[in-house]
C-alpha positions in Angstrom: -26.3 -166.1 4.6 -23.1 -168.3 4.1 -23.5 -170.2 7.8 -27.3 -170.8 6.7 -26.0 -172.5 3.5 -23.4 -174.7 5.4 -26.3 -176.2 7.5 -28.2 -177.1 4.3 -25.1 -178.6 2.8 -24.7 -180.7 6.2 -28.2 -181.4 7.0 -29.7 -182.0 3.4 -31.0 -184.9 1.8 -27.5 -185.6 0.1 -25.5 -183.9 2.7 -22.7 -184.8 4.7 -24.7 -186.3 7.8 -27.0 -188.3 5.4 -24.0 -189.6 3.0 -22.2 -190.6 6.4 -25.0 -192.5 7.6 -25.4 -194.0 4.4 -22.1 -195.1 4.1 -21.8 -196.9 7.6 -25.0 -198.4 6.7 -27.3 -197.2 9.8 -30.2 -196.1 7.2 -31.1 -197.4 4.0 -32.4 -193.9 2.8 -31.8 -190.5 3.3 -33.4 -189.0 6.6 -35.6 -185.7 6.6 -32.8 -183.7 8.6 -33.4 -180.3 7.2 -37.0 -179.6 7.8 -38.1 -180.2 11.0 -37.8 -178.4 14.7 -34.3 -179.8 15.5 -32.5 -178.1 12.4 -34.5 -175.0 13.0 -33.2 -175.0 16.6 -29.5 -175.8 15.3 -29.9 -173.2 12.9 -31.3 -170.1 15.2 -28.8 -171.2 17.9 -25.8 -170.8 15.5 -26.8 -167.8 14.0 -27.9 -165.9 17.0 -25.4 -167.2 19.2 -22.6 -164.6 18.5 -25.3 -161.7 19.1 -26.1 -163.1 22.5 -22.4 -163.8 23.6 -20.7 -160.5 22.5 -23.0 -158.4 24.7 -22.6 -160.7 27.9 -18.7 -160.6 27.7 -18.5 -156.9 27.4 -21.0 -156.7 30.6 -19.0 -159.2 32.5 -15.8 -157.5 31.6 -17.0 -154.2 33.1 -17.7 -155.9 36.4 -15.7 -154.5 39.1 -13.2 -157.2 40.8 -13.8 -155.5 44.0 -17.3 -156.7 44.1 -16.2 -160.1 44.5 -13.7 -159.4 47.6 -17.1 -157.1 49.1 -19.0 -160.7 48.5 -16.8 -162.5 50.4 -16.6 -160.0 53.0 -20.3 -160.3 53.6 -20.1 -164.2 53.8 -20.1 -165.7 50.4 -18.1 -168.8 50.1 -15.3 -168.6 47.5 -15.1 -172.2 46.9 -18.8 -172.5 46.2 -19.7 -170.1 43.5 -23.2 -169.9 42.1 -24.1 -170.9 38.4 -23.7 -167.3 36.9 -20.3 -166.7 39.0 -18.7 -169.6 37.4 -19.1 -168.4 33.8 -18.1 -164.8 35.2 -15.0 -165.9 36.6 -13.8 -167.3 33.5 -14.1 -163.8 31.9 -12.8 -161.9 34.8 -9.7 -164.4 35.1 -8.7 -163.1 32.0 -8.8 -159.4 32.6 -5.4 -157.9 33.7 -4.8 -155.0 36.2 
């Protein structure tokens, strides 16, 4: 609830972004930043992102490191990881054994 209210303060008619645009002189009046599709997307992503990231990190932490070694022995190139491997390597590199 607090994060949602923070977006209202930032994107509102007298919010931080509109005040900044008015002070700089880029616009002559407040812009409708809050009641549109982009504002809804920003709010939904900000609210739902932790619920997406936390399960993904827990699953990636449970991946056995020997799977990487097995993939390399089957011909996977270690210097050219695929897109999911790029992100999972960051999490796996932080694991200590």
